[in-house]
C-alpha positions as CSV (number, residue, x, y, z in Angstrom):
1,M,-40.2,56.3,47.1
2,N,-38.9,58.4,44.1
3,S,-36.3,57.2,41.6
4,K,-33.6,59.4,43.1
5,T,-34.1,58.0,46.6
6,Q,-34.0,54.4,45.1
7,I,-30.7,55.2,43.3
8,L,-29.2,56.7,46.5
9,I,-30.1,53.6,48.5
10,V,-28.7,51.2,45.9
11,G,-25.5,53.3,45.8
12,V,-25.1,53.2,49.6
13,V,-25.6,49.4,49.5
14,L,-23.0,49.0,46.8
15,I,-20.5,51.1,48.6
16,G,-21.1,49.0,51.7
17,L,-20.5,45.8,49.7
18,V,-17.3,47.2,48.1
19,S,-16.0,48.3,51.5
20,S,-16.6,44.9,52.9
21,A,-15.0,43.2,49.9
22,L,-11.9,45.4,50.3
23,G,-11.4,44.3,53.9
24,H,-11.1,40.5,53.5
25,S,-8.5,39.7,56.2
26,Y,-5.7,41.3,58.2
27,L,-4.2,41.1,61.7
28,T,-6.6,42.4,64.4
29,S,-4.3,41.5,67.3
30,P,-1.7,42.8,67.7
31,I,-2.7,46.1,66.0
32,S,-1.0,46.5,62.6
33,R,0.9,49.5,61.4
34,S,-2.1,51.1,59.8
35,N,-4.5,49.8,62.4
36,Q,-6.4,47.7,59.9
37,K,-8.7,46.5,62.7
38,Q,-10.1,50.0,63.0
39,S,-10.2,50.7,59.2
40,N,-11.4,47.2,58.3
41,S,-9.1,47.5,55.3
42,G,-7.0,44.6,54.0
43,C,-3.8,45.2,52.2
44,R,-3.2,43.7,48.8
45,G,-2.6,44.6,45.1
46,P,-3.3,46.7,43.2
47,L,-3.8,49.1,46.2
48,C,-1.0,47.5,48.3
49,Y,1.8,45.3,47.1
50,G,3.2,44.6,50.6
51,P,5.4,43.6,52.3
52,C,3.5,45.5,55.0
53,D,0.3,47.4,55.3
54,A,2.3,50.7,55.6
55,K,5.9,51.7,54.8
56,A,8.6,51.6,57.5
57,A,8.3,55.4,57.8
58,S,4.9,54.8,59.2
59,A,6.0,52.3,61.8
60,R,4.1,52.5,65.1
61,T,5.7,52.8,68.5
62,P,7.3,49.3,68.8
63,I,6.1,46.8,71.4
64,T,8.9,45.7,73.7
65,I,9.2,41.9,73.9
66,A,11.8,39.3,74.8
67,R,13.1,36.4,72.8
68,G,11.2,33.3,73.7
69,A,8.0,35.2,74.6
70,S,4.6,34.0,73.2
71,V,2.6,36.2,70.8
72,S,-1.1,35.5,70.0
73,L,-1.9,36.4,66.4
74,Q,-5.6,36.9,65.5
75,W,-7.4,37.6,62.3
76,P,-11.0,37.4,61.0
77,R,-12.2,34.7,58.6
78,N,-14.3,37.5,57.2
79,N,-16.5,35.3,54.9
80,H,-13.5,33.8,53.0
81,A,-12.3,30.2,53.3
82,G,-9.0,28.6,52.7
83,G,-5.4,29.6,52.2
84,F,-2.2,29.9,54.2
85,I,-0.8,32.3,56.8
86,R,3.0,33.0,56.6
87,V,4.8,34.5,59.6
88,A,8.1,36.1,59.0
89,W,10.5,38.7,60.5
90,A,12.8,41.4,59.2
91,P,14.8,44.2,60.8
92,T,12.4,47.2,60.9
93,S,14.9,49.2,58.8
94,Q,14.5,46.6,56.0
95,S,10.8,46.1,56.4
96,D,9.9,47.7,53.0
97,S,11.7,44.7,51.4
98,H,10.0,41.5,50.4
99,A,13.4,39.8,50.3
100,A,14.1,40.6,53.9
101,F,11.0,38.8,55.1
102,D,11.4,36.0,52.6
103,A,14.8,35.3,54.1
104,N,13.5,35.0,57.6
105,I,10.3,32.9,57.5
106,Q,9.3,31.5,60.9
107,E,6.3,29.3,60.0
108,I,3.4,28.7,57.7
109,V,-0.1,27.7,59.1
110,C,-3.6,27.3,57.7
111,H,-5.8,30.4,57.5
112,E,-8.9,28.8,59.1
113,R,-7.5,27.6,62.4
114,G,-8.0,28.4,66.0
115,G,-11.8,28.3,66.0
116,C,-13.0,30.4,63.0
117,K,-15.5,28.7,60.8
118,P,-18.5,29.2,58.5
119,D,-22.0,29.7,59.8
120,N,-23.3,26.6,57.9
121,A,-21.3,23.5,58.7
122,N,-22.5,22.0,55.4
123,D,-21.1,24.8,53.4
124,P,-17.4,25.0,54.3
125,N,-16.8,27.8,51.7
126,G,-19.8,29.8,53.0
127,G,-19.8,33.0,54.9
128,D,-19.7,33.8,58.6
129,S,-21.5,36.4,60.7
130,N,-18.4,37.3,62.7
131,P,-17.6,41.0,62.7
132,S,-14.7,42.0,60.5
133,D,-12.7,43.0,63.5
134,G,-12.4,39.3,64.4
135,S,-13.7,39.9,68.0
136,F,-15.8,36.7,67.8
137,L,-14.3,33.3,66.9
138,P,-11.2,34.7,65.4
139,C,-8.7,32.7,63.4
140,Q,-5.5,32.5,65.5
141,V,-2.2,31.0,66.2
142,S,0.4,31.5,69.0
143,I,4.0,31.9,68.0
144,T,7.2,32.2,70.0
145,V,9.6,35.1,69.4
146,P,12.6,33.3,67.7
147,P,15.9,33.1,69.7
148,H,18.1,34.3,66.9
149,L,16.6,37.8,66.7
150,T,19.1,40.3,68.0
151,D,18.3,43.1,70.5
152,G,16.8,46.0,68.5
153,L,13.9,46.9,66.2
154,W,12.3,44.0,64.3
155,T,9.0,43.8,62.3
156,L,6.7,40.8,62.3
157,Q,5.0,40.2,59.0
158,W,1.6,38.4,58.7
159,A,0.8,37.3,55.1
160,W,-2.3,35.5,53.8
161,F,-2.2,33.8,50.4
162,G,-4.3,31.2,48.5
163,G,-7.6,32.3,49.9
164,A,-11.0,31.8,48.2
165,F,-11.9,32.7,45.7
166,A,-8.9,33.8,43.6
167,L,-7.9,36.3,46.2
168,G,-4.6,38.2,46.0
169,D,-1.9,38.3,48.7
170,Y,-2.7,40.2,52.0
171,Y,-0.3,41.7,54.4
172,S,-0.1,43.1,58.0
173,C,3.0,44.1,60.0
174,V,3.6,44.7,63.7
175,D,6.7,46.5,64.9
176,Y,8.6,45.2,68.0
177,K,11.6,46.1,70.1
178,I,13.4,42.9,70.9
179,Q,15.1,43.1,74.3
180,G,16.3,40.3,76.5
181,G,15.5,36.6,76.6
182,D,17.8,33.6,75.8
183,S,19.7,33.7,72.4
184,G,20.1,30.7,70.2
185,L,20.2,29.2,66.8
186,K,17.9,30.2,64.0
187,P,15.0,27.7,64.0
188,A,14.1,26.0,60.8
189,T,11.0,27.1,59.0
190,F,8.1,24.7,59.6
191,F,4.6,24.1,58.2
192,L,1.6,23.4,60.6
193,G,-1.5,22.0,58.8
194,G,-5.0,21.5,60.0
195,D,-7.9,23.8,59.3
196,Y,-11.7,23.7,59.3
197,S,-11.9,21.4,56.3
198,Y,-9.0,19.2,57.2
199,P,-8.6,19.2,61.0
200,G,-5.6,17.4,62.4
201,Q,-4.1,16.9,58.9
202,Q,-0.8,18.2,57.6
203,K,-2.5,20.2,54.9
204,C,-4.8,23.1,54.2
205,K,-7.6,24.0,51.8
206,F,-6.4,26.6,49.3
207,F,-7.2,28.3,46.0
208,N,-5.0,28.9,43.0
209,T,-1.7,29.1,44.8
210,D,0.2,27.5,47.6
211,R,2.9,30.2,47.8
212,L,3.3,33.9,48.3
213,H,4.1,36.4,45.5
214,Q,2.1,34.5,42.8
215,C,-1.3,36.2,43.1
216,V,-0.3,39.8,43.5
217,N,-3.4,41.4,42.0
218,E,-7.0,40.3,42.6
219,P,-8.5,38.2,41.2
220,C,-5.4,36.1,41.2
221,D,-3.3,37.2,38.2
222,N,-0.7,34.3,38.1
223,A,-2.4,31.2,39.4
224,V,-0.2,28.1,40.0
225,Y,-3.3,26.0,40.0
226,P,-6.0,27.7,37.8
227,S,-8.5,24.9,38.5
228,G,-9.4,26.6,41.8
229,E,-9.9,24.7,45.1
230,R,-7.2,22.3,46.1
231,S,-5.8,20.9,49.4
232,G,-2.3,20.2,50.4
233,P,0.7,21.5,52.3
234,A,2.4,24.8,51.7
235,Y,4.8,25.0,48.8
236,G,8.0,23.1,49.6
237,F,6.6,20.9,52.4
238,S,5.4,17.3,52.4
239,S,2.0,16.3,53.7
240,T,3.6,13.5,55.6
241,S,6.3,15.6,57.3
242,P,5.9,16.3,61.0
243,P,4.6,19.8,61.9
244,T,7.8,20.9,63.6
245,V,11.5,20.3,62.9
246,P,14.6,20.8,65.0
247,A,16.9,23.7,64.5
248,T,19.2,23.5,61.5
249,T,22.6,21.9,61.9
250,G,26.0,23.5,61.3
251,A,28.0,26.1,63.1
252,P,26.0,28.0,65.8
253,V,24.8,31.4,64.8
254,P,25.9,34.2,67.1
255,A,22.9,36.1,68.4
256,T,24.5,39.4,67.6
257,T,24.6,38.7,63.8
258,G,21.3,37.1,63.0
259,A,23.0,35.3,60.1
260,A,21.7,31.9,59.1
261,P,24.0,28.9,59.4
262,K,25.6,27.6,56.2
263,P,23.5,25.1,54.4
264,S,24.2,21.4,54.7
265,T,23.7,18.7,52.1
266,T,23.2,16.0,54.7
267,G,19.4,16.0,54.8
268,V,18.7,18.9,57.0
269,K,15.8,21.2,56.3
270,S,16.6,24.5,54.6
271,V,16.2,27.6,56.8
272,T,15.6,29.9,53.8
273,T,13.0,27.8,52.0
274,G,11.7,25.2,54.4
275,I,12.1,22.5,51.8
276,S,13.6,19.2,52.9
277,F,16.6,17.8,51.1
278,K,15.7,14.4,49.8
279,P,18.4,12.7,47.7
280,S,17.3,10.5,44.9
281,T,17.5,6.8,45.8
282,T,19.6,4.4,43.8
283,G,19.1,0.9,42.6
284,S,16.5,-0.9,40.4
285,K,13.0,0.3,40.8
286,L,9.9,-0.4,38.6
287,G,7.7,2.3,37.1
288,T,4.0,1.9,36.5
289,T,4.8,-0.3,33.4
290,G,6.8,-2.8,35.4
291,A,9.7,-2.7,33.0
292,P,13.3,-2.7,34.5
293,I,15.0,0.6,34.8
294,A,18.1,1.4,32.7
295,S,21.1,3.0,34.4
296,N,21.3,6.7,34.2
297,P,23.7,8.1,31.5
298,D,26.8,10.2,31.9
299,P,25.5,13.8,32.6
300,S,27.7,15.2,29.8
301,S,26.0,12.9,27.3
302,G,22.8,14.9,27.4
303,N,23.5,18.6,27.2
304,C,21.8,20.5,24.4
305,A,23.3,23.8,25.8
306,G,26.8,22.5,24.9
307,L,28.1,22.9,28.5
308,T,30.9,20.6,29.6
309,V,31.9,21.8,33.1
310,P,29.9,20.3,36.0
311,S,29.6,22.5,39.0
312,I,30.4,21.2,42.5
313,S,27.1,22.6,43.8
314,P,24.7,19.7,44.3
315,A,21.2,19.7,42.8
316,V,18.7,17.6,44.7
317,I,15.1,16.6,43.7
318,T,13.0,17.2,46.8
319,T,9.5,16.6,45.6
320,V,7.7,15.0,42.7
321,D,3.9,15.2,42.5
322,T,1.9,13.6,39.6
323,W,-1.7,14.0,38.6
324,G,-3.1,12.8,35.3
325,T,-0.5,13.4,32.6
326,T,1.2,16.2,34.5
327,L,4.1,16.1,36.9
328,R,5.5,18.8,39.3
329,M,9.1,18.5,40.3
330,I,10.9,20.7,42.9
331,I,14.7,20.9,42.6
332,Q,17.0,22.6,45.1
333,I,20.5,23.8,44.4
334,T,22.9,24.5,47.2
335,V,25.9,26.7,46.2
336,Q,29.1,25.1,47.4
337,E,31.7,27.2,45.5
338,A,32.8,30.7,46.2
339,S,30.6,32.0,43.4
340,L,28.3,30.1,41.0
341,A,28.1,32.1,37.8
342,N,26.5,31.6,34.4
343,W,25.1,28.2,35.4
344,Q,22.4,26.0,33.9
345,L,20.6,23.0,35.4
346,Q,20.5,19.8,33.4
347,I,17.6,17.4,33.8
348,I,18.0,13.9,32.3
349,W,14.6,12.2,32.4
350,P,14.3,8.5,33.2
351,S,14.6,6.0,30.3
352,Q,10.8,5.3,30.4
353,S,9.9,9.0,30.3
354,T,10.0,9.0,26.5
355,D,7.3,11.7,26.1
356,T,8.2,14.1,28.9
357,K,8.4,17.7,27.9
358,I,8.6,20.8,30.1
359,Q,5.5,22.9,30.3
360,A,6.6,25.7,32.6
361,V,9.4,26.6,35.1
362,Y,9.0,28.8,38.1
363,N,11.0,30.6,40.8
364,A,14.8,30.8,40.0
365,G,14.8,29.3,36.5
366,V,13.3,29.5,33.0
367,K,13.1,26.9,30.3
368,G,16.2,26.7,28.1
369,C,16.7,23.9,25.5
370,E,15.2,20.4,25.3
371,S,16.4,17.4,23.2
372,T,15.8,13.7,22.9
373,T,19.3,13.1,21.6
374,P,21.3,11.3,22.9
375,V,18.8,11.0,25.8
376,N,15.6,12.8,26.7
377,H,16.8,15.9,28.6
378,A,16.3,19.6,29.2
379,M,18.4,22.5,30.4
380,I,17.0,25.1,32.8
381,Q,18.6,28.6,32.6
382,P,18.6,30.9,35.7
383,T,16.4,34.0,35.9
384,S,18.4,37.2,35.7
385,W,18.5,37.8,39.5
386,V,20.2,34.5,40.2
387,Q,22.8,34.4,37.4
388,T,25.5,34.7,40.0
389,Q,25.1,33.3,43.5
390,A,27.5,33.3,46.4
391,Y,28.5,30.4,48.6
392,G,25.7,29.2,50.9
393,S,22.8,30.4,48.6
394,I,19.9,28.0,48.2
395,L,18.0,28.1,44.9
396,T,14.6,26.4,44.5
397,I,13.3,25.6,41.0
398,E,9.9,24.2,40.2
399,V,9.4,22.4,36.9
400,M,6.0,21.5,35.5
401,A,6.2,18.8,32.8
402,S,4.1,16.3,30.9
403,N,3.8,12.8,32.2
404,N,2.1,11.1,29.3
405,N,3.8,7.8,30.1
406,N,1.9,7.8,33.5
407,L,5.0,7.1,35.5
408,S,4.7,7.2,39.3
409,G,6.2,10.1,41.3
410,D,8.5,7.8,43.2
411,Y,9.8,6.3,39.9
412,I,10.4,9.7,38.4
413,M,12.1,11.0,41.6
414,S,14.4,8.0,41.9
415,N,15.5,7.8,38.3
416,T,15.7,11.4,37.1
417,Q,19.3,12.9,37.1
418,V,19.9,16.6,37.8
419,T,23.3,18.3,37.5
420,V,24.4,21.9,37.6
421,F,26.7,23.0,34.8
422,T,28.7,26.2,34.3
423,S,29.9,27.7,31.0
């Protein structure tokens, strides 16, 4: 064999490897807009930023289906473990918009579910010999067409995120014509855990991110968890929450509008984010040091931004996770006035959190000022796109902070005070 022949063979092998790497995962049933099953081509940045594998102008002839019908979604594991699958809907006319799908999330499930698995049971992150079209042992889930979708053209979005190892986001879309079936309220978003590594558990194995829109490019360009492999529920959900939740409360939503019900502050689960309201508890509670807890100060006493007007929009801490000397806090704001403008979120840390400092802020906020006088507190400013919010909007802010005092998550959650201020 001469050197030119050797180079040619190596080149062909490399091309084959690159082609295989580009595929990764996508819907194989139903057929996506660009027929990814036939092309074996996944859709993610920098070649595809979503929200679909092709623009709305390239939508396929829609599949006619009724509300309440069951749809089996299938995709190949394709030699990659871990991550989450998000299923969402948008009117086909709005299916070039990420925001349209983000506002209509149906459910989030684990990537490795429904029978897909690695060839070697002792190597859960190992490869599999399944064909990339997913025809053998596909990953899969059955969904029900939601009752609030109106008659007309809708697009189902399948999105994969948090896959090994440092993968970007992947997208597939299927176009439908919704016709007939019983109409009803918009169901609340839910998370369904349980994958090959954690069967029957309300969590999934994932890598670098537990949410969409963080790892746009590949390898992951904006990791939430740079350490790599982790396990847990999807962002905004608890590992102890049941896999399904009832429809949201409030006034019924007419089937002809598709509008979401107004949010409630009584402990229901948010339709737009899927994060449970969990008001902070009151009363005396011990931290890890065993010292008694001092009462929380007046909110206006800790305000390095100089704001003096509290908003009527409530802020609620929904989650606090701690590991080592780091804490993660998720705060949800529900807009209860006609328009919330030029606002800031105040966080007054518990009296024992003497060394707590913000490390990063994600989603709808950015770090503003911090001060230890007269109390240890911080002010979170809104990102530009949420400076002004209308009634009914739900904003979710994630705060990463130091926890050098090694306080428990329950203690921090119960004794941290959050208040929205306006200028």
